[in-house]
Backbone as ProteinMPNN parsed JSONL, in Angstrom:
{"seq_chain_A": "XXXXXXXXXXXXXXXXXXXXXXXXXXXXXXXXXXXXXXXXXXXXXXXXXXXXXXXXXXXXXXXXXXXXXXXXXXXXXXXXXXXXXXXXXXXXXXXXXXXXXXX", "coords_chain_A": {"N_chain_A": [[73.128, -35.954, 22.628], [74.216, -36.339, 25.913], [76.732, -38.379, 27.34], [76.665, -40.343, 30.297], [78.724, -40.028, 33.165], [80.785, -42.4, 34.948], [80.465, -42.017, 37.664], [77.946, -40.688, 37.71], [76.317, -42.758, 36.812], [76.639, -44.643, 38.889], [75.435, -43.136, 40.946], [72.846, -42.891, 39.916], [71.999, -45.568, 40.038], [72.094, -46.011, 42.816], [70.261, -44.037, 43.67], [67.968, -45.076, 42.525], [67.519, -47.154, 44.21], [66.644, -46.024, 46.529], [63.969, -46.095, 47.23], [63.523, -48.635, 48.08], [64.329, -52.224, 47.914], [65.346, -53.658, 44.761], [64.998, -55.752, 41.872], [67.358, -57.003, 39.391], [66.335, -56.581, 36.762], [64.386, -54.564, 37.072], [66.067, -52.521, 37.943], [67.606, -52.179, 35.633], [65.706, -51.073, 33.849], [64.938, -48.763, 35.272], [67.322, -47.299, 35.492], [68.159, -47.076, 32.925], [70.108, -48.767, 31.744], [72.04, -51.314, 30.121], [72.377, -54.919, 30.453], [75.126, -55.915, 30.929], [76.741, -53.536, 31.624], [75.271, -52.75, 33.91], [75.618, -54.951, 35.654], [78.378, -54.822, 36.044], [78.634, -52.325, 37.342], [77.064, -52.781, 39.636], [78.59, -54.773, 40.843], [80.872, -53.301, 41.564], [79.711, -51.411, 43.333], [78.823, -53.132, 45.327], [81.256, -54.212, 46.202], [82.363, -51.906, 47.275], [80.764, -51.645, 49.425], [78.357, -50.204, 49.347], [76.024, -51.047, 48.295], [73.938, -53.882, 48.746], [73.536, -57.355, 48.041], [70.916, -59.676, 47.957], [68.602, -62.441, 48.42], [65.21, -62.726, 47.419], [61.913, -63.897, 48.4], [61.373, -65.736, 46.351], [63.812, -66.747, 45.672], [65.231, -65.066, 43.996], [67.609, -62.618, 42.951], [67.946, -59.552, 44.689], [68.624, -56.094, 45.111], [69.795, -53.687, 47.44], [70.224, -50.605, 49.281], [72.984, -49.998, 51.474], [73.839, -48.909, 54.823], [76.047, -47.271, 54.442], [75.703, -46.609, 51.748], [73.312, -45.139, 51.897], [74.214, -42.982, 53.407], [76.039, -41.851, 51.599], [74.291, -41.064, 49.528], [72.776, -39.149, 50.93], [74.767, -37.229, 51.507], [75.465, -36.509, 48.907], [73.028, -35.411, 48.009], [72.87, -33.207, 49.745], [75.125, -31.771, 48.96], [74.458, -31.183, 46.239], [72.208, -29.639, 46.736], [73.323, -27.422, 48.048], [74.961, -26.433, 45.993], [72.986, -25.746, 44.185], [71.685, -23.688, 45.566], [73.753, -21.809, 45.56], [74.035, -21.27, 42.836], [71.534, -20.449, 42.147], [69.69, -21.888, 40.708], [67.264, -24.492, 39.978], [67.274, -27.813, 41.351], [67.569, -30.884, 39.505], [64.661, -32.934, 39.035], [65.091, -35.632, 39.57], [66.836, -35.658, 41.652], [65.471, -34.919, 43.853], [64.348, -36.688, 45.639], [63.585, -37.732, 48.931], [65.63, -39.163, 51.312], [65.632, -41.055, 54.06], [67.674, -41.437, 56.892], [68.648, -44.555, 58.152], [68.6, -46.078, 61.318]], "CA_chain_A": [[72.865, -36.51, 23.931], [75.437, -36.488, 26.699], [76.965, -39.653, 28.022], [76.81, -40.217, 31.749], [79.995, -40.474, 33.726], [80.666, -43.578, 35.819], [79.904, -41.501, 38.918], [76.513, -40.447, 37.517], [75.665, -44.066, 36.72], [76.584, -45.166, 40.256], [74.441, -42.378, 41.699], [71.535, -43.268, 39.393], [71.667, -46.878, 40.6], [71.803, -45.853, 44.246], [69.024, -43.274, 43.797], [66.876, -45.991, 42.18], [67.323, -48.051, 45.346], [66.213, -45.283, 47.719], [62.596, -46.438, 47.616], [63.445, -50.042, 48.453], [65.072, -53.202, 47.11], [64.906, -53.881, 43.383], [65.675, -56.83, 41.159], [68.202, -56.458, 38.321], [65.551, -56.118, 35.615], [63.8, -53.271, 37.43], [67.178, -51.552, 37.94], [67.956, -51.905, 34.232], [64.724, -50.147, 33.301], [64.956, -47.504, 36.017], [68.566, -46.555, 35.256], [68.42, -47.057, 31.482], [71.373, -49.451, 31.494], [71.931, -52.687, 29.64], [72.733, -55.937, 31.442], [76.557, -55.989, 31.269], [77.175, -52.386, 32.426], [74.612, -52.778, 35.211], [76.282, -55.954, 36.475], [79.708, -54.286, 36.388], [78.456, -51.264, 38.339], [76.597, -53.4, 40.875], [79.744, -55.457, 41.449], [81.688, -52.255, 42.189], [78.98, -50.855, 44.472], [78.83, -54.158, 46.374], [82.626, -54.252, 46.711], [82.553, -50.693, 48.073], [79.799, -51.76, 50.529], [77.293, -49.213, 49.231], [74.838, -51.812, 47.918], [74.006, -55.279, 49.146], [72.775, -58.297, 47.222], [70.281, -60.741, 48.739], [67.579, -63.166, 47.673], [63.857, -62.524, 47.926], [61.189, -65.131, 48.702], [61.421, -66.681, 45.236], [65.238, -67.009, 45.426], [65.774, -64.173, 42.971], [68.466, -61.575, 43.52], [67.478, -58.179, 44.84], [69.684, -55.194, 45.563], [69.329, -52.599, 48.295], [71.272, -49.73, 49.808], [73.508, -50.222, 52.816], [73.951, -47.666, 55.592], [77.067, -46.459, 53.765], [75.07, -46.097, 50.535], [72.364, -44.097, 52.303], [75.017, -41.82, 53.812], [76.576, -41.251, 50.363], [73.16, -40.391, 48.874], [72.45, -37.944, 51.706], [75.83, -36.232, 51.282], [75.328, -36.065, 47.515], [71.883, -34.519, 47.944], [73.225, -31.964, 50.437], [76.069, -31.073, 48.089], [73.739, -30.618, 45.096], [71.33, -28.594, 47.27], [74.155, -26.239, 48.274], [75.335, -25.891, 44.684], [71.777, -25.141, 43.633], [71.498, -22.407, 46.253], [74.788, -20.883, 45.092], [73.823, -20.888, 41.444], [70.207, -19.877, 41.982], [68.876, -22.715, 39.809], [66.578, -25.602, 40.636], [67.869, -29.138, 41.194], [66.766, -31.786, 38.684], [63.646, -33.677, 39.798], [65.615, -36.935, 39.97], [67.625, -35.495, 42.865], [64.598, -34.378, 44.874], [63.855, -37.728, 46.541], [64.031, -37.674, 50.316], [66.119, -40.441, 51.799], [65.763, -41.006, 55.517], [68.748, -42.265, 57.44], [68.219, -45.654, 58.997], [69.422, -46.163, 62.528]], "C_chain_A": [[74.188, -36.715, 24.655], [75.534, -37.877, 27.298], [77.12, -39.4, 29.504], [78.191, -40.691, 32.165], [79.745, -41.701, 34.586], [80.043, -43.161, 37.154], [78.395, -41.296, 38.797], [75.734, -41.759, 37.432], [75.546, -44.691, 38.109], [75.503, -44.458, 41.063], [73.033, -42.71, 41.217], [71.083, -44.615, 39.959], [71.286, -46.732, 42.062], [70.52, -45.063, 44.476], [67.822, -44.162, 43.477], [66.548, -46.914, 43.345], [66.817, -47.333, 46.596], [64.795, -45.629, 48.15], [62.416, -47.933, 47.87], [64.206, -50.958, 47.513], [64.473, -53.383, 45.718], [65.654, -55.063, 42.795], [66.459, -56.234, 39.989], [67.418, -55.914, 37.13], [64.946, -54.751, 35.891], [64.878, -52.192, 37.445], [67.589, -51.186, 36.518], [67.009, -50.861, 33.637], [64.793, -48.782, 33.967], [66.171, -46.651, 35.671], [68.94, -46.453, 33.785], [69.809, -47.618, 31.149], [71.106, -50.83, 30.905], [72.527, -53.629, 30.69], [74.2, -55.877, 31.876], [77.036, -54.77, 32.073], [76.536, -52.35, 33.811], [75.316, -53.759, 36.141], [77.661, -55.481, 36.931], [79.605, -53.229, 37.484], [77.985, -51.83, 39.672], [77.738, -54.102, 41.605], [80.628, -54.444, 42.19], [81.004, -51.695, 43.43], [78.912, -51.848, 45.634], [80.209, -54.236, 47.016], [82.906, -53.059, 47.625], [81.58, -50.616, 49.25], [78.754, -50.652, 50.536], [75.963, -49.864, 48.898], [75.036, -53.238, 48.389], [73.121, -56.122, 48.236], [72.192, -59.369, 48.141], [69.265, -61.447, 47.857], [66.221, -62.868, 48.283], [63.192, -63.877, 48.141], [61.265, -66.168, 47.59], [62.855, -66.98, 44.799], [65.804, -66.204, 44.262], [66.581, -63.077, 43.645], [67.733, -60.246, 43.587], [68.625, -57.367, 45.433], [69.066, -54.092, 46.4], [70.526, -51.801, 48.804], [71.712, -50.185, 51.194], [73.482, -48.887, 53.555], [74.955, -46.718, 54.922], [76.485, -45.837, 52.497], [74.093, -44.977, 50.836], [73.115, -42.826, 52.694], [75.581, -41.095, 52.584], [75.475, -40.469, 49.643], [72.82, -39.1, 49.613], [73.497, -36.85, 51.519], [75.739, -35.647, 49.875], [74.168, -35.073, 47.384], [72.172, -33.183, 48.613], [74.158, -31.119, 49.572], [75.341, -30.424, 46.906], [72.791, -29.507, 45.536], [72.133, -27.306, 47.477], [74.598, -25.613, 46.961], [74.159, -25.178, 44.034], [71.526, -23.778, 44.258], [72.511, -21.377, 45.784], [74.511, -20.369, 43.689], [72.458, -20.27, 41.196], [69.331, -20.642, 41.01], [68.215, -23.824, 40.601], [67.307, -26.905, 40.371], [66.978, -29.983, 40.298], [65.826, -32.609, 39.563], [64.167, -35.011, 40.293], [66.417, -36.853, 41.264], [66.782, -35.014, 44.029], [64.085, -35.415, 45.856], [64.418, -37.522, 47.936], [64.448, -39.064, 50.743], [66.349, -40.299, 53.294], [66.923, -41.897, 55.937], [68.155, -43.341, 58.312], [69.133, -45.722, 60.197], [69.674, -47.586, 62.894]], "O_chain_A": [[75.157, -37.205, 24.075], [74.534, -38.467, 27.708], [77.644, -38.366, 29.918], [78.748, -41.628, 31.593], [78.598, -42.001, 34.915], [79.197, -43.869, 37.702], [77.645, -41.69, 39.691], [74.612, -41.849, 37.93], [74.489, -45.208, 38.472], [74.74, -45.102, 41.782], [72.114, -42.801, 42.031], [69.917, -44.78, 40.317], [70.267, -47.269, 42.498], [69.761, -45.386, 45.39], [66.766, -44.016, 44.094], [65.424, -47.402, 43.454], [66.585, -47.974, 47.62], [64.453, -45.472, 49.322], [61.293, -48.437, 47.874], [64.671, -50.536, 46.454], [63.262, -53.276, 45.525], [66.794, -55.343, 43.167], [66.244, -55.076, 39.633], [67.797, -54.895, 36.551], [64.988, -53.87, 35.031], [64.633, -51.068, 37.007], [67.885, -50.027, 36.23], [67.443, -49.897, 33.008], [64.713, -47.756, 33.292], [66.069, -45.429, 35.569], [69.932, -45.812, 33.439], [70.572, -47.028, 30.384], [70.066, -51.435, 31.165], [73.105, -53.187, 31.683], [74.484, -55.797, 33.071], [77.677, -54.947, 33.109], [77.186, -51.961, 34.782], [75.583, -53.43, 37.297], [78.057, -55.714, 38.072], [80.385, -53.233, 38.436], [78.457, -51.405, 40.726], [77.84, -54.033, 42.83], [81.076, -54.704, 43.307], [81.645, -51.523, 44.467], [78.942, -51.444, 46.797], [80.32, -54.317, 48.24], [83.605, -53.192, 48.629], [81.575, -49.631, 49.988], [78.315, -50.211, 51.598], [74.901, -49.308, 49.181], [76.158, -53.743, 48.428], [72.097, -55.661, 47.732], [72.892, -59.906, 48.999], [69.089, -61.094, 46.69], [66.085, -62.77, 49.502], [63.863, -64.907, 48.068], [61.225, -67.367, 47.866], [63.079, -67.419, 43.671], [66.76, -66.634, 43.616], [66.278, -62.661, 44.764], [67.003, -59.867, 42.671], [69.475, -57.888, 46.155], [67.964, -53.62, 46.119], [71.669, -52.256, 48.763], [70.912, -50.69, 51.982], [73.143, -47.856, 52.973], [74.727, -45.51, 54.851], [76.745, -44.67, 52.202], [74.047, -43.978, 50.118], [72.695, -41.722, 52.35], [75.596, -39.865, 52.541], [75.699, -39.343, 49.2], [72.599, -38.067, 48.982], [73.153, -35.676, 51.387], [75.914, -34.445, 49.678], [74.298, -34.033, 46.738], [71.766, -32.137, 48.107], [73.995, -29.903, 49.469], [75.575, -29.255, 46.601], [72.586, -28.54, 44.801], [71.67, -26.222, 47.119], [74.608, -24.389, 46.832], [74.324, -24.131, 43.408], [71.191, -22.821, 43.558], [72.176, -20.203, 45.624], [74.72, -19.194, 43.389], [72.238, -19.64, 40.162], [68.33, -20.109, 40.532], [68.563, -24.067, 41.757], [67.891, -27.092, 39.303], [65.757, -29.823, 40.318], [66.161, -32.939, 40.701], [63.729, -35.486, 41.341], [66.655, -37.875, 41.907], [67.322, -34.726, 45.097], [63.436, -35.046, 46.835], [65.588, -37.179, 48.099], [63.708, -40.03, 50.558], [67.179, -39.499, 53.728], [67.117, -42.983, 55.39], [67.264, -43.077, 59.119], [70.327, -45.447, 60.086], [70.349, -47.858, 63.887]]}, "name": "protein", "num_of_chains": 1, "seq": "XXXXXXXXXXXXXXXXXXXXXXXXXXXXXXXXXXXXXXXXXXXXXXXXXXXXXXXXXXXXXXXXXXXXXXXXXXXXXXXXXXXXXXXXXXXXXXXXXXXXXXX"}
């Protein structure tokens, strides 16, 4: 089994947030990360202003993408789409999500 790079982990977290805000537990399950690495990555993504942390109605933390995060995801998807066209292979299903830009 291959280990994921830090970049792949960041992208997995951001891709998990494309369908809306998630709490840390849901992110752990979706991205297959344990608590400590997830918290470290979230801290970095928040510092880089790609993800934001807020509280939901029950005062629990939830994470969501920022405009910058959405732009990064869109560029990443475009890049992988172009590479796929060049190589003649199909993109992995995890990269097929459509992310609309928010205005």
